[in-house]
BAMAR-991606 format. One record per residue (C-alpha): residue number from 1; residue in three letters; chain; x, y, z. Coordinates in pm, whole numbers, plus 50000, padded with zeros to 5 digits. Layout:
BEGIN
marse:tido:nulo:px:py:pz
NUM:ALA:A:X:Y:Z
...
//
This chain:
BEGIN
marse:tido:nulo:px:py:pz
1:MET:A:61799:60589:78889
2:SER:A:61670:60642:79244
3:ILE:A:61705:61001:79365
4:TYR:A:61608:61127:79709
5:LEU:A:61548:61504:79726
6:ASP:A:61313:61522:80025
7:ASN:A:61565:61574:80303
8:ALA:A:61353:61841:80474
9:ALA:A:61107:61559:80547
10:THR:A:61370:61317:80673
11:THR:A:61734:61238:80607
12:PRO:A:61918:60908:80556
13:LEU:A:62079:60768:80868
14:ASP:A:62453:60831:80879
15:PRO:A:62641:60497:80897
16:GLU:A:62854:60634:81181
17:VAL:A:62534:60705:81375
18:PHE:A:62412:60350:81321
19:GLU:A:62739:60211:81454
20:ALA:A:62704:60423:81769
21:MET:A:62348:60299:81820
22:LYS:A:62411:59926:81763
23:PRO:A:62541:59834:82110
24:PHE:A:62229:59985:82268
25:LEU:A:62006:59785:82035
26:MET:A:62170:59448:82106
27:GLU:A:62399:59451:82409
28:ASP:A:62336:59739:82647
29:PHE:A:61965:59680:82695
30:GLY:A:61924:59773:83063
31:ASN:A:61651:60010:83178
32:PRO:A:61823:60341:83258
33:SER:A:61601:60384:83565
34:SER:A:61721:60055:83716
35:THR:A:61986:60076:83987
36:HIS:A:62177:59762:83891
37:GLY:A:62485:59754:83669
38:HIS:A:62296:59702:83344
39:GLY:A:62081:60006:83413
40:ARG:A:62362:60226:83540
41:LYS:A:62565:60170:83225
42:VAL:A:62277:60285:83006
43:ARG:A:62198:60582:83234
44:ALA:A:62559:60695:83203
45:ALA:A:62537:60675:82823
46:ILE:A:62222:60891:82818
47:GLU:A:62382:61153:83039
48:GLN:A:62695:61151:82826
49:ALA:A:62476:61212:82519
50:ARG:A:62300:61498:82699
51:LYS:A:62635:61646:82793
52:LYS:A:62752:61625:82430
53:VAL:A:62442:61802:82296
54:ALA:A:62476:62073:82562
55:GLU:A:62844:62118:82483
56:LEU:A:62770:62164:82112
57:LEU:A:62494:62418:82181
58:ASN:A:62687:62595:82461
59:CYS:A:62428:62542:82732
60:THR:A:62405:62330:83046
61:PRO:A:62306:61960:83034
62:GLY:A:62008:62032:83258
63:GLU:A:61861:62255:82986
64:ILE:A:61833:61965:82738
65:ILE:A:61525:61742:82763
66:PHE:A:61494:61450:82522
67:THR:A:61157:61396:82351
68:SER:A:61001:61183:82078
69:GLY:A:61074:61455:81822
70:GLY:A:61007:61814:81721
71:THR:A:60628:61796:81736
72:GLU:A:60620:61682:82097
73:ALA:A:60883:61939:82189
74:ASP:A:60687:62224:82025
75:ASN:A:60363:62117:82192
76:ALA:A:60528:62084:82531
77:LEU:A:60703:62420:82525
78:LEU:A:60399:62612:82401
79:VAL:A:60139:62452:82629
80:SER:A:60355:62445:82938
81:SER:A:60493:62799:82902
82:VAL:A:60136:62936:82882
83:LYS:A:60038:62736:83189
84:THR:A:60352:62802:83389
85:TYR:A:60365:63179:83337
86:GLY:A:59996:63255:83285
87:LEU:A:60064:63401:82940
88:LYS:A:59754:63560:82788
89:HIS:A:59875:63656:82440
90:ALA:A:60062:63463:82173
91:ILE:A:60234:63613:81867
92:SER:A:60313:63393:81569
93:THR:A:60254:63361:81191
94:PRO:A:60012:63153:80982
95:ILE:A:60305:62981:80806
96:GLU:A:60461:62803:81105
97:HIS:A:60480:62424:81113
98:HIS:A:60146:62269:81209
99:ALA:A:60302:62152:81537
100:VAL:A:60301:62521:81630
101:THR:A:59997:62660:81444
102:HIS:A:59760:62384:81553
103:THR:A:59881:62400:81913
104:LEU:A:59838:62778:81933
105:GLU:A:59499:62761:81763
106:THR:A:59388:62500:82017
107:LEU:A:59509:62715:82306
108:ALA:A:59319:63010:82158
109:GLN:A:59001:62804:82111
110:GLN:A:59026:62694:82474
111:GLY:A:59050:63058:82584
112:SER:A:59400:63014:82724
113:VAL:A:59555:63278:82496
114:GLU:A:59458:63539:82243
115:LEU:A:59645:63466:81919
116:HIS:A:59796:63747:81709
117:HIS:A:59966:63704:81371
118:VAL:A:60264:63922:81284
119:ARG:A:60264:64071:80934
120:LEU:A:60470:63900:80663
121:ASP:A:60626:64070:80363
122:ALA:A:60567:63957:80004
123:LYS:A:60843:63695:80032
124:GLY:A:60711:63554:80359
125:HIS:A:60961:63715:80598
126:VAL:A:60851:63844:80938
127:ASP:A:60800:64221:80948
128:LEU:A:61013:64312:81251
129:GLU:A:60857:64658:81287
130:ASN:A:60512:64500:81304
131:LEU:A:60643:64245:81554
132:GLU:A:60767:64525:81778
133:ARG:A:60432:64703:81755
134:LEU:A:60259:64385:81869
135:LEU:A:60509:64346:82153
136:VAL:A:60445:64706:82262
137:GLN:A:60072:64629:82264
138:TYR:A:60111:64288:82431
139:PRO:A:60423:64293:82652
140:GLY:A:60505:63965:82820
141:ALA:A:60349:63765:82535
142:LEU:A:60447:63423:82407
143:VAL:A:60635:63466:82078
144:SER:A:60667:63156:81859
145:LEU:A:60855:63201:81531
146:MET:A:61045:62927:81351
147:HIS:A:61412:62976:81272
148:ALA:A:61359:62854:80916
149:ASN:A:61040:62771:80731
150:ASN:A:61022:62404:80643
151:GLU:A:60848:62465:80308
152:ILE:A:60998:62780:80157
153:GLY:A:61321:62788:80357
154:ASN:A:61304:63152:80471
155:LEU:A:61544:63226:80757
156:LEU:A:61437:63430:81060
157:PRO:A:61684:63684:81203
158:ILE:A:61661:63493:81528
159:GLU:A:61911:63710:81716
160:GLN:A:61711:64027:81645
161:VAL:A:61385:63862:81741
162:GLY:A:61542:63741:82064
163:GLU:A:61655:64092:82153
164:LEU:A:61309:64232:82076
165:GLY:A:61155:63966:82295
166:LYS:A:61391:64050:82579
167:LYS:A:61306:64420:82548
168:TYR:A:60936:64349:82597
169:ASN:A:60967:64061:82843
170:ALA:A:60834:63801:82598
171:TYR:A:60869:63425:82628
172:PHE:A:61046:63339:82301
173:HIS:A:61009:62992:82151
174:SER:A:61161:62899:81817
175:ASP:A:61112:62580:81619
176:THR:A:61466:62502:81503
177:VAL:A:61387:62161:81356
178:GLN:A:61511:62262:81008
179:THR:A:61823:62446:81126
180:MET:A:61952:62225:81407
181:GLY:A:62264:62046:81283
182:HIS:A:62284:62272:80977
183:TYR:A:62368:62600:81155
184:ARG:A:62553:62666:81481
185:HIS:A:62343:62767:81780
186:ASP:A:62526:62937:82067
187:LEU:A:62272:62942:82348
188:LYS:A:62491:63154:82572
189:LYS:A:62458:63435:82319
190:LEU:A:62111:63373:82179
191:THR:A:61820:63521:82375
192:VAL:A:61566:63240:82352
193:HIS:A:61373:63046:82614
194:GLY:A:61285:62732:82420
195:LEU:A:61419:62555:82109
196:THR:A:61312:62229:81948
197:ALA:A:61489:61968:81735
198:ALA:A:61435:61630:81570
199:ALA:A:61725:61391:81505
200:HIS:A:61596:61259:81173
201:LYS:A:61640:61602:81013
202:PHE:A:62019:61582:81053
203:HIS:A:62098:61217:80969
204:GLY:A:61994:61076:81305
205:PRO:A:61719:60824:81384
206:LYS:A:61345:60890:81371
207:GLY:A:61135:60910:81686
208:VAL:A:61372:61117:81898
209:GLY:A:61437:61487:81947
210:PHE:A:61493:61736:82224
211:MET:A:61385:62066:82363
212:TYR:A:61613:62328:82511
213:ILE:A:61453:62497:82813
214:ASN:A:61641:62801:82939
215:LYS:A:61730:62745:83306
216:ASP:A:61603:63092:83394
217:LYS:A:61261:63020:83239
218:LYS:A:61179:62668:83348
219:ILE:A:60838:62521:83269
220:GLN:A:60619:62264:83442
221:ALA:A:60639:61893:83366
222:VAL:A:60491:61798:83031
223:MET:A:60439:61424:83078
224:HIS:A:60369:61248:83406
225:GLY:A:60424:60893:83524
226:GLY:A:60794:60886:83610
227:ALA:A:61091:61095:83712
228:GLN:A:61274:61064:83382
229:GLU:A:61426:61363:83201
230:ARG:A:61480:61578:83510
231:ASN:A:61121:61507:83619
232:MET:A:61005:61679:83300
233:ARG:A:60895:61384:83085
234:GLY:A:60781:61057:83236
235:GLY:A:60846:60735:83047
236:THR:A:61141:60509:82970
237:GLU:A:61386:60689:82746
238:ASN:A:61444:60601:82379
239:VAL:A:61799:60503:82464
240:TYR:A:61943:60410:82124
241:GLY:A:61759:60707:81969
242:ILE:A:61922:60946:82216
243:ILE:A:62265:60794:82151
244:GLY:A:62207:60832:81778
245:LEU:A:62087:61191:81811
246:ALA:A:62398:61299:82001
247:LYS:A:62629:61125:81755
248:ALA:A:62447:61276:81455
249:LEU:A:62471:61627:81601
250:GLU:A:62838:61574:81681
251:ILE:A:62905:61477:81317
252:CYS:A:62710:61780:81193
253:TYR:A:62916:62020:81401
254:ARG:A:63238:61845:81303
255:GLU:A:63165:61872:80929
256:MET:A:62932:62174:80916
257:GLU:A:63134:62418:80709
258:GLU:A:63223:62150:80454
259:HIS:A:62862:62038:80415
260:GLN:A:62726:62394:80402
261:ALA:A:62960:62475:80113
262:TYR:A:62886:62151:79927
263:ILE:A:62506:62161:79963
264:THR:A:62487:62535:79886
265:GLY:A:62673:62455:79565
266:LEU:A:62415:62190:79474
267:LYS:A:62127:62430:79541
268:SER:A:62286:62708:79338
269:TYR:A:62353:62463:79053
270:MET:A:61989:62352:79049
271:ILE:A:61862:62712:79049
272:ASP:A:62079:62792:78744
273:LYS:A:61976:62477:78558
274:LEU:A:61606:62533:78623
275:ARG:A:61626:62891:78499
276:ALA:A:61807:62776:78187
277:GLU:A:61587:62478:78103
278:LEU:A:61239:62556:78235
279:PRO:A:61101:62886:78099
280:GLY:A:60863:63060:78337
281:VAL:A:61010:62899:78646
282:ARG:A:61006:63101:78970
283:PHE:A:61081:63026:79333
284:HIS:A:60849:63050:79632
285:GLY:A:60938:63272:79924
286:ASP:A:61306:63360:79926
287:SER:A:61420:63005:79860
288:ASP:A:61638:63110:79566
289:ASN:A:61818:63367:79784
290:LEU:A:62124:63187:79916
291:THR:A:62173:63427:80208
292:LYS:A:61811:63453:80325
293:SER:A:61701:63091:80305
294:LEU:A:61801:62742:80411
295:TYR:A:62080:62608:80196
296:THR:A:61903:62271:80212
297:VAL:A:61566:62380:80064
298:LEU:A:61453:62502:79721
299:ASN:A:61080:62554:79664
300:VAL:A:61010:62574:79291
301:SER:A:60713:62766:79151
302:LEU:A:60606:62598:78827
303:PRO:A:60414:62762:78540
304:GLU:A:60037:62712:78525
305:SER:A:59984:62376:78357
306:ASP:A:59766:62066:78357
307:GLU:A:60082:61884:78468
308:ASN:A:60084:62053:78810
309:GLU:A:59842:61821:78985
310:MET:A:60044:61512:78887
311:VAL:A:60397:61649:78894
312:LEU:A:60502:61470:79214
313:PHE:A:60348:61145:79095
314:ASN:A:60529:61173:78761
315:LEU:A:60860:61252:78928
316:ASP:A:60809:60951:79151
317:LEU:A:60761:60733:78841
318:GLN:A:61108:60848:78733
319:GLY:A:61251:60746:79071
320:ILE:A:61270:61103:79206
321:SER:A:61141:61167:79557
322:ALA:A:61043:61526:79634
323:SER:A:60769:61708:79822
324:GLY:A:60513:61966:79719
325:GLY:A:60177:62121:79780
326:SER:A:59988:62379:79583
327:ALA:A:59863:62720:79685
328:CYS:A:59514:62601:79590
329:SER:A:59340:62303:79747
330:SER:A:59247:62116:79428
331:GLY:A:59405:61798:79298
332:ALA:A:59538:61500:79485
333:THR:A:59684:61700:79772
334:THR:A:59514:61920:80028
335:GLY:A:59751:62202:79943
336:SER:A:60013:62389:80141
337:HIS:A:59898:62623:80417
338:VAL:A:60225:62814:80371
339:LEU:A:60182:62874:79998
340:GLY:A:59810:62931:80045
341:ALA:A:59883:63213:80290
342:LEU:A:60148:63376:80071
343:TYR:A:59997:63318:79725
344:PRO:A:59617:63302:79763
345:GLY:A:59445:63200:79442
346:SER:A:59765:63101:79263
347:GLN:A:59733:62825:79005
348:ARG:A:60107:62767:78976
349:GLY:A:60251:62433:79079
350:ALA:A:60497:62374:79359
351:VAL:A:60775:62126:79423
352:ARG:A:61005:62140:79722
353:PHE:A:61346:61990:79659
354:SER:A:61562:61951:79969
355:PHE:A:61924:61842:79970
356:SER:A:62175:61658:80187
357:LYS:A:62543:61570:80184
358:TYR:A:62457:61250:79997
359:ASN:A:62315:61421:79687
360:THR:A:62517:61479:79367
361:ARG:A:62518:61709:79065
362:GLU:A:62436:61410:78845
363:GLU:A:62113:61369:79040
364:ILE:A:62032:61737:78989
365:ASP:A:62094:61702:78613
366:PHE:A:61860:61404:78587
367:THR:A:61589:61570:78798
368:VAL:A:61587:61893:78600
369:GLU:A:61586:61699:78275
370:LYS:A:61280:61495:78379
371:LEU:A:61101:61799:78521
372:ALA:A:61159:61991:78199
373:GLU:A:61025:61697:77995
374:LEU:A:60704:61701:78197
375:TYR:A:60648:62061:78092
376:ARG:A:60728:61975:77731
377:VAL:A:61053:62165:77731
378:LYS:A:61353:62010:77561
379:ALA:A:61626:61982:77824
//
């Protein structure tokens, strides 16, 4: 049996998305910057895709800039917002995606900003009172907090953070790579200046994403060499990727409630089975809390065991693809900076299972059975 439970890393391409992309791979090959008919047809398709994304997010097409993915979008928004507005302080956490943490650390090392970390509670949630104290101390700061943690799944109360940011004139950026396509984002109601997304996290193609840049808080160009993407990002567009992204997001919004209910059921089922069949099991962060975490992510805390260092390898031998990382830095992996920050010194193992609409209960049964066997527990 081949089981894929690493959807937080990337998702399978939806067949409907592939069908939408095919003409732009084989037939409509014109350069969208060309003025002839071949180019104009492709330019129109890109702008239609931009209009569709904007419609789904309730913003204007001019606020959507296509990129190569979430990492580029995070880098661009952080670096350019600091440069454009002369921001001197940045507020974030040590458990953001490396696209954010490494970018902010680099800006701090260069002397562009002073970096401040907001306090986290025992489960890894942002302490909003501490965030407000930092905003009082550093008004007008850059605030970068992800909507949902990619490893432990914790959800940020993004509306509350946006209102706090507005109160203290902050520039608010949120990495929404794990939530885009899985939750609705109404950008007319949400107080945020920059969001990021990657198509391959919601059944679109790899190598394409976008950033939302609030029209009232525009930033300087992030890549030079052409007038593409509203003069914001030079370079010929990834045409079929953009078409696929828009189609994938359209499908997500069309089927969101159905998929939320189905995948939440899978996650809940796996939590119950693990508790029943693997004594000593726990869950990292709030990933077992169905209201405070991504319904697509479950980060399992395994008992101390010699099996921990090889658990992902052994699951792979059984045809099960998952992700992991340990709070310590020993073994075959370099460890998880998220778990290391929340559980320093822990010797427990970690496996992140992440789900999609294509997973089944039969796959969960098989996975729990094999995991339990590794820890010498009769399933």
